[in-house]
C-alpha positions as CSV (number, residue, x, y, z in Angstrom):
1,M,120.8,143.1,102.8
2,E,117.5,141.6,101.7
3,Q,116.2,139.1,104.1
4,N,115.8,135.5,102.9
5,N,112.3,134.4,103.6
6,A,112.8,130.8,102.6
7,N,112.6,129.5,106.2
8,R,110.0,131.9,107.6
9,P,106.8,130.2,108.7
10,Q,104.1,130.9,106.3
11,Q,101.7,132.3,108.9
12,E,104.2,135.0,109.8
13,A,104.6,136.4,106.3
14,D,101.9,138.9,107.0
15,V,101.1,139.6,110.6
16,S,97.3,139.4,110.9
17,Q,95.1,141.7,112.9
18,Q,94.4,138.8,115.2
19,A,98.1,138.4,115.8
20,A,98.5,142.1,116.5
21,V,95.7,141.9,119.1
22,R,97.4,139.0,120.8
23,R,100.7,140.8,120.9
24,Q,99.0,143.8,122.6
25,K,97.5,141.4,125.2
26,L,101.0,140.2,125.9
27,A,102.3,143.7,126.2
28,D,99.5,144.5,128.7
29,L,100.3,141.5,130.7
30,R,104.0,142.4,130.9
31,A,103.1,146.0,131.8
32,A,101.0,144.6,134.7
33,G,103.9,142.4,135.9
34,Q,102.2,139.2,134.7
35,D,104.5,138.1,131.9
36,P,103.7,134.4,131.3
37,F,107.1,133.7,129.8
38,T,108.7,134.2,133.2
39,I,107.0,131.1,134.5
40,T,109.3,128.1,134.5
41,R,107.1,125.2,135.8
42,Y,103.6,124.1,136.7
43,P,102.7,121.2,139.1
44,Q,100.8,119.1,136.6
45,D,99.6,116.0,138.3
46,A,96.8,114.6,136.1
47,F,96.0,113.9,132.5
48,S,92.7,114.0,130.6
49,E,92.6,110.4,129.4
50,D,93.5,109.0,132.8
51,L,90.7,111.0,134.5
52,K,88.2,109.7,131.9
53,K,89.2,106.1,132.6
54,E,89.2,106.6,136.4
55,F,85.8,108.1,136.4
56,A,84.2,106.3,133.5
57,D,81.3,105.2,135.7
58,L,80.7,108.5,137.4
59,P,77.0,109.5,136.8
60,A,75.8,112.9,135.5
61,E,75.9,115.8,138.0
62,A,78.1,113.7,140.4
63,E,81.1,115.2,142.3
64,T,84.4,113.3,142.9
65,G,86.1,115.4,145.6
66,K,89.3,114.9,143.6
67,I,91.4,118.1,143.1
68,V,93.8,118.0,140.1
69,C,96.2,120.2,138.4
70,L,96.0,120.0,134.6
71,A,98.2,121.7,132.0
72,G,97.8,122.0,128.3
73,R,96.6,124.1,125.3
74,M,93.1,125.7,125.3
75,M,91.4,124.5,122.1
76,S,88.0,126.1,122.5
77,K,86.3,128.7,124.7
78,R,82.6,129.5,125.2
79,V,81.9,132.5,127.5
80,M,78.4,132.8,128.9
81,G,78.4,135.7,131.3
82,K,79.2,134.5,134.8
83,A,80.2,131.0,133.7
84,S,82.3,129.7,130.8
85,F,83.3,126.4,129.2
86,A,86.6,125.6,127.5
87,H,88.5,122.5,126.3
88,L,92.0,121.8,127.4
89,R,94.3,119.5,125.3
90,D,97.1,117.8,127.2
91,A,99.5,115.1,126.2
92,K,96.8,112.4,126.4
93,G,93.7,114.1,125.0
94,D,91.1,116.7,125.6
95,I,89.0,117.5,128.7
96,Q,86.4,120.2,129.4
97,I,87.0,122.8,132.0
98,F,84.2,124.8,133.7
99,V,85.0,128.3,134.8
100,R,82.7,130.2,137.1
101,R,83.2,133.8,138.2
102,D,82.0,133.1,141.8
103,V,84.5,130.2,142.1
104,L,87.5,131.8,140.4
105,G,87.0,135.4,141.5
106,D,86.2,138.6,139.6
107,E,89.7,139.6,138.5
108,P,90.9,136.1,137.5
109,Y,87.6,135.5,135.7
110,A,88.1,138.7,133.7
111,A,91.7,137.6,132.9
112,F,90.3,134.2,131.8
113,K,87.9,135.9,129.4
114,K,90.9,137.6,127.7
115,L,92.7,134.3,127.0
116,D,92.9,133.2,123.4
117,I,92.4,129.8,121.8
118,G,95.9,128.3,121.6
119,D,97.1,129.7,124.9
120,I,98.9,127.2,127.2
121,I,97.3,127.2,130.6
122,G,97.4,125.5,133.9
123,C,94.2,124.7,135.8
124,K,93.5,123.5,139.3
125,G,90.1,122.3,140.3
126,E,87.7,119.5,141.2
127,V,86.7,116.7,138.8
128,F,83.0,116.3,138.3
129,R,80.4,115.3,135.6
130,T,78.1,117.9,134.2
131,K,74.3,117.6,133.7
132,M,75.0,116.8,130.1
133,G,77.2,113.9,131.1
134,E,80.7,115.3,130.2
135,L,83.5,114.8,132.6
136,S,84.9,118.2,133.5
137,V,87.1,120.1,135.9
138,R,85.5,123.0,137.9
139,V,88.4,125.4,137.9
140,S,89.4,127.2,141.1
141,E,92.7,128.6,139.9
142,I,93.9,129.3,136.4
143,T,97.4,130.3,135.2
144,L,98.5,131.5,131.8
145,L,101.8,129.6,131.1
146,S,102.5,130.6,127.6
147,K,100.8,133.1,125.3
148,S,100.0,131.9,121.8
149,L,100.8,134.9,119.5
150,L,99.4,133.4,116.3
151,P,95.8,132.2,115.9
152,M,95.1,128.5,115.2
153,P,94.2,127.9,111.5
154,E,90.6,127.2,111.0
155,K,90.9,124.7,108.2
156,F,94.4,123.5,108.7
157,H,93.3,119.9,108.1
158,G,92.1,120.6,104.5
159,L,93.7,118.8,101.7
160,T,94.7,122.1,100.0
161,D,96.9,122.8,103.0
162,R,98.8,119.5,102.9
163,E,102.1,121.3,102.1
164,A,101.5,123.7,105.0
165,R,100.9,120.7,107.3
166,Y,104.3,119.2,106.4
167,R,106.1,122.5,106.7
168,Q,104.5,123.4,110.0
169,R,104.2,120.0,111.6
170,Y,104.0,121.7,115.0
171,V,100.6,123.2,114.0
172,D,99.5,120.0,112.3
173,L,100.1,118.1,115.6
174,I,98.1,120.8,117.5
175,V,95.0,120.8,115.4
176,N,95.0,117.2,114.0
177,P,95.2,114.7,117.0
178,D,95.2,111.7,114.6
179,V,98.5,112.9,113.2
180,K,100.1,112.5,116.6
181,E,98.7,109.0,116.8
182,T,100.6,108.1,113.6
183,F,103.9,109.1,115.3
184,V,103.0,107.4,118.6
185,K,102.5,104.2,116.5
186,R,105.8,104.9,114.7
187,S,107.5,104.9,118.1
188,A,105.8,101.7,119.1
189,I,106.9,100.0,115.8
190,L,110.5,100.9,116.4
191,R,110.2,99.7,120.0
192,E,108.8,96.4,118.9
193,L,111.4,95.9,116.2
194,R,114.2,96.5,118.7
195,S,112.5,94.2,121.2
196,Y,112.2,91.4,118.6
197,L,115.8,91.7,117.5
198,D,117.1,92.1,121.1
199,G,115.2,88.9,121.9
200,K,117.0,87.1,119.1
201,G,120.4,88.0,120.6
202,F,121.2,90.9,118.2
203,L,123.3,93.8,119.6
204,E,122.3,97.3,118.6
205,V,125.3,99.3,117.4
206,E,126.1,102.7,115.8
207,T,128.3,103.3,112.8
208,P,129.6,106.5,111.2
209,I,127.2,108.8,109.3
210,L,130.1,110.8,107.9
211,T,132.2,108.5,105.6
212,P,135.5,109.2,104.0
213,F,134.6,108.7,100.3
214,E,131.9,107.8,97.8
215,I,131.6,104.1,97.1
216,G,130.6,102.6,93.8
217,A,127.0,102.0,94.5
218,S,124.4,103.6,92.2
219,A,122.9,105.8,95.0
220,R,124.1,109.4,94.8
221,P,125.5,110.7,98.1
222,F,125.4,114.2,99.7
223,L,128.9,115.7,99.8
224,T,130.5,117.8,102.5
225,H,133.9,118.8,103.7
226,H,135.7,118.4,107.0
227,N,137.6,121.7,107.7
228,T,140.1,120.4,110.3
229,L,141.1,117.4,108.3
230,D,140.8,119.3,105.1
231,M,139.1,116.3,103.4
232,D,135.9,115.8,101.5
233,M,133.4,113.5,103.1
234,V,130.0,112.0,102.2
235,L,126.9,111.3,104.2
236,R,126.3,107.5,104.3
237,I,124.1,105.8,101.8
238,E,124.0,102.6,103.7
239,T,125.3,101.0,107.0
240,E,126.2,97.7,105.5
241,L,130.0,97.7,105.2
242,Y,130.7,99.0,108.7
243,L,128.3,96.4,110.2
244,K,129.9,93.5,108.4
245,R,133.3,94.7,109.6
246,L,131.8,94.1,113.1
247,V,130.8,90.5,112.2
248,V,134.5,90.0,111.0
249,G,135.4,91.2,114.5
250,G,133.4,88.6,116.2
251,M,130.1,90.4,116.9
252,D,128.0,87.7,115.4
253,R,124.6,89.4,115.5
254,V,124.4,93.1,115.1
255,Y,121.9,95.7,113.9
256,E,121.6,99.4,113.5
257,V,118.6,101.7,113.3
258,G,120.3,104.2,110.9
259,R,119.5,107.5,109.3
260,I,120.4,107.2,105.6
261,F,121.0,110.0,103.1
262,R,120.6,109.8,99.3
263,N,120.8,112.8,97.0
264,E,118.1,111.6,94.7
265,G,114.5,112.2,93.7
266,M,111.5,112.6,96.0
267,D,108.1,111.0,95.6
268,P,105.4,109.4,97.9
269,K,107.9,106.6,98.7
270,H,111.2,108.4,98.8
271,N,112.7,111.2,101.0
272,P,116.3,112.3,100.8
273,E,116.9,111.2,104.4
274,F,115.1,108.1,105.7
275,T,115.5,105.4,108.4
276,T,116.6,101.8,107.8
277,I,117.4,98.8,109.9
278,E,120.2,96.7,108.7
279,L,121.1,93.5,110.6
280,Y,123.7,90.8,110.1
281,Q,123.7,87.2,111.6
282,A,126.7,84.9,111.3
283,Y,126.3,81.3,110.4
284,T,123.0,81.6,108.5
285,D,122.0,82.5,105.0
286,Y,119.2,84.2,103.0
287,H,116.7,81.5,103.8
288,G,117.4,82.2,107.5
289,M,116.7,85.9,106.8
290,M,113.4,85.0,105.1
291,D,112.3,83.2,108.1
292,L,113.4,86.1,110.3
293,V,111.5,88.7,108.2
294,E,108.3,86.7,108.2
295,E,108.4,86.1,112.0
296,M,109.4,89.7,112.7
297,M,106.7,91.2,110.5
298,K,104.0,89.1,112.1
299,T,105.2,89.8,115.6
300,V,105.4,93.6,115.2
301,A,102.1,93.8,113.3
302,Q,100.3,91.7,116.0
303,K,101.7,93.8,118.9
304,V,101.2,97.2,117.3
305,C,98.0,96.7,115.3
306,G,96.5,93.7,117.2
307,S,96.0,91.8,113.9
308,L,97.8,90.3,111.0
309,T,95.2,91.6,108.6
310,I,96.2,95.2,107.8
311,P,94.0,97.7,106.0
312,Y,96.1,99.7,103.6
313,Q,94.7,102.3,101.1
314,G,91.5,100.3,100.5
315,K,93.2,96.9,100.4
316,E,93.5,94.2,103.0
317,I,97.1,93.0,103.4
318,D,97.3,89.5,104.9
319,L,100.6,89.2,106.8
320,S,99.8,85.7,107.9
321,H,100.8,84.2,104.5
322,W,104.0,84.9,102.6
323,E,104.6,83.6,99.0
324,R,108.1,82.7,97.9
325,M,109.2,82.7,94.2
326,T,112.5,83.0,92.4
327,M,112.9,86.0,90.1
328,V,112.9,83.6,87.1
329,E,109.6,82.0,88.3
330,A,108.0,85.3,88.9
331,V,108.9,86.7,85.5
332,K,107.7,83.5,83.8
333,K,104.4,83.7,85.8
334,Y,103.6,87.3,84.9
335,S,105.3,87.8,81.5
336,G,105.3,84.3,80.0
337,V,109.1,84.6,79.3
338,D,111.2,81.7,80.8
339,F,114.7,83.0,81.3
340,N,115.9,79.5,82.1
341,T,115.7,78.9,78.3
342,V,117.5,82.2,77.4
343,A,121.0,81.2,76.2
344,S,122.8,84.5,75.6
345,D,122.8,88.3,76.2
346,E,121.8,88.8,72.6
347,E,118.7,86.6,73.0
348,A,117.8,88.5,76.1
349,V,118.1,91.9,74.2
350,S,115.9,90.5,71.5
351,L,113.2,89.5,74.0
352,A,113.4,92.8,75.7
353,K,112.7,94.6,72.4
354,E,109.9,92.2,71.6
355,H,108.2,92.8,74.9
356,H,108.9,96.6,75.0
357,V,111.1,96.3,78.1
358,E,113.6,99.1,78.6
359,L,117.2,97.9,78.1
360,P,119.6,98.5,81.0
361,E,122.7,100.6,80.5
362,I,124.8,97.4,80.3
363,P,122.4,94.9,78.6
364,T,123.4,91.5,80.0
365,K,120.9,88.6,80.4
366,G,120.8,89.1,84.2
367,A,120.3,92.8,84.0
368,I,117.5,92.4,81.5
369,L,115.8,89.8,83.7
370,A,115.7,92.4,86.4
371,E,114.1,94.9,83.9
372,F,111.5,92.3,83.1
373,F,110.8,91.9,86.8
374,D,110.3,95.7,87.1
375,A,108.0,95.8,84.0
376,F,105.8,92.8,84.6
377,V,106.0,91.5,88.2
378,E,106.4,94.1,90.9
379,G,103.0,95.8,90.2
380,N,101.3,92.5,90.9
381,L,102.8,91.8,94.3
382,I,100.1,93.1,96.5
383,Q,100.2,90.4,99.2
384,P,103.5,89.7,101.0
385,T,105.9,88.0,98.6
386,F,109.6,87.0,98.8
387,I,111.4,87.2,95.4
388,Y,114.7,85.5,95.6
389,D,117.7,84.4,93.5
390,Y,118.7,87.7,91.8
391,P,121.1,88.1,88.9
392,V,124.7,88.7,89.9
393,E,124.8,91.9,87.8
394,V,122.4,93.7,90.2
395,S,123.7,92.2,93.4
396,P,127.3,93.3,94.0
397,L,127.4,92.3,97.7
398,A,125.5,89.0,97.6
399,K,127.1,85.5,97.5
400,R,126.8,83.6,94.2
401,K,124.6,80.5,94.2
402,P,126.9,77.5,94.1
403,S,124.6,75.7,91.8
404,D,124.3,78.6,89.3
405,P,127.0,81.3,89.6
406,M,124.9,83.6,87.3
407,F,122.6,84.2,90.3
408,T,123.0,85.2,93.9
409,E,121.5,84.2,97.2
410,R,119.5,87.4,97.5
411,F,115.9,88.2,98.1
412,E,113.6,91.2,98.3
413,Y,110.2,91.2,99.8
414,F,107.2,93.1,98.4
415,I,103.9,94.3,99.8
416,N,101.4,96.4,97.9
417,A,103.6,96.4,94.8
418,T,106.4,98.1,96.9
419,E,109.8,96.7,97.9
420,F,110.1,96.6,101.7
421,G,113.5,95.0,102.3
422,N,116.6,93.4,100.7
423,A,118.6,90.5,102.0
424,F,121.6,88.4,101.0
425,S,123.7,85.5,101.9
426,E,126.6,87.9,102.3
427,L,129.6,87.7,99.9
428,N,132.5,86.7,102.1
429,D,135.1,85.9,99.4
430,P,137.5,88.8,99.4
431,I,138.8,88.1,95.9
432,D,135.3,88.0,94.3
433,Q,134.3,91.0,96.3
434,K,137.3,93.0,95.2
435,G,136.6,92.2,91.6
436,R,133.0,93.2,91.8
437,F,133.8,96.5,93.6
438,E,136.4,97.4,91.0
439,R,134.1,96.5,88.1
440,Q,131.3,98.5,89.8
441,V,133.5,101.6,90.2
442,A,134.8,101.3,86.6
443,E,131.2,101.1,85.3
444,R,130.2,104.2,87.3
445,K,133.2,106.1,85.9
446,Q,132.4,104.9,82.4
447,L,128.9,106.2,82.7
448,D,130.0,109.4,84.5
449,P,133.6,110.4,84.0
450,S,133.3,113.0,86.8
451,S,132.3,110.4,89.4
452,K,134.5,110.3,92.5
453,A,133.5,106.7,93.4
454,Q,136.2,104.6,95.0
455,V,136.7,101.0,96.0
456,D,136.5,100.5,99.7
457,Y,139.8,98.5,100.0
458,D,139.7,98.6,103.8
459,Y,136.5,96.5,103.6
460,I,138.3,94.1,101.4
461,T,141.1,93.9,104.0
462,A,138.5,93.1,106.6
463,L,137.1,90.3,104.5
464,E,140.7,88.9,104.1
465,Y,140.7,88.4,107.9
466,G,137.6,86.2,107.4
467,L,133.9,86.9,107.4
468,P,131.9,83.8,108.5
469,P,128.9,82.7,106.4
470,T,126.5,85.5,107.2
471,G,122.9,86.4,106.4
472,G,122.2,90.1,106.1
473,L,119.0,92.2,105.8
474,G,118.1,95.8,105.3
475,F,114.6,97.3,105.3
476,G,113.0,100.7,105.3
477,V,111.4,101.7,108.6
478,D,109.4,104.5,107.0
479,R,107.7,102.2,104.5
480,L,106.8,99.7,107.3
481,V,105.3,102.6,109.3
482,M,103.4,103.7,106.2
483,L,101.9,100.2,106.0
484,L,101.0,99.8,109.6
485,T,99.5,103.3,109.9
486,D,97.7,103.2,106.5
487,S,99.6,106.3,105.3
488,A,99.8,107.0,101.6
489,S,103.0,109.1,101.6
490,I,106.3,108.8,103.3
491,R,105.8,112.5,104.3
492,D,102.9,111.4,106.5
493,V,105.2,109.3,108.6
494,L,108.2,111.7,108.9
495,L,107.8,114.4,111.4
496,F,109.8,116.8,109.4
497,P,110.0,115.7,105.7
498,T,112.4,117.5,103.4
499,M,110.6,120.4,101.7
500,K,111.4,122.8,98.9
501,S,112.1,126.4,100.1
502,I,109.0,128.6,100.1
503,D,110.5,131.1,97.7
504,K,111.5,128.5,95.1
């Protein structure tokens, strides 16, 4: 059978001469009873960055008397006869090691000279500062802990190798330390988001990723099959309906950091699997959610970035000020069309044609207003902006405005012409919700007769037991990380983004 190469690392497609030499070195080590892969641990007791801080004031050519055991990857090596320099990279950074034959011994020094860049080593020695002023470790013992059988790429950071960087993130992290910093900051962002919500009395929960059927939402799911139950299942496209069931059950403030799966297109802002946070708070509304978003964003940015002015792709984003506009106000501001004066669906269709706005599949006044927003407004929302009061046609889960039932108590917030989150005063009328769900599923099947979308009647049953007035919010963690790390693509903030097979 022909081997499928789709998942083979690119560097292994053709074993290079360098790789062959490294494999021979490993074979020689094994023949000599020095197989590095039999070693199970090393007594690492110090890290590069900590030593640099501890001895920041140490003058040139000074000794410390401190003996340390370092462990990490050798990133450079410069052999000069009886003495050599190398750089070791550990979890916190790089540090120079100084290797002398008369200190290490003849045989260990000869073994050191055979080491390759990329090998993982352990070093024991004294911390000192060289004549040139670089903090270093004078090595008295060195141990090969893992043999690198492939050479480090020389120009892995080049833009032409971006696809390779995403496919082989492990190499990207080795040779581009700034990439690691992006993911360290991602972890810090998640930690601060959780800290903020926990501090507000929210309870973090987990809900099912495998769900029993496709709901009527427009997002396309991934389908799978459960063998034991002999039933088709789908990967979730949201966490909303389960979380609101919990609010029905008396858990008044809940949130989930959830992995979401949508079988749709890919671009710099979209990946088929991504991370969201959805949260629900009883006894508040979408205005309460606006206040929460603004405070949360300011808190997280200040703690992670140390500022509310965030540089992003050549722009300065000011998170200290948030504008608030209704969708009708925003469309009037940027297109000149006042939908408050539009009396019918037919008039809205005429305006759309006049302004060259694409008509939605079901061309109602509210749906056309949303198209006007997409065409004229979103691209102008660079600084943080809340857009609220969305048409009911595009908001199947939001509560209608008592003062105008054609609109819902819903907002989205935008930064750099990108939607960052979506929030509602949650619909808690089970009769209205049932009607909207059934209409949504009927429309899906009208557009796609093969659709397997179903109404979630169990959720309707939950609402019939009583959902208190509730504010809900969902936002993409990946987009927030992109903003706070000045990353242009979602792939830059996902450790392992979805990639096309190599042989495609």
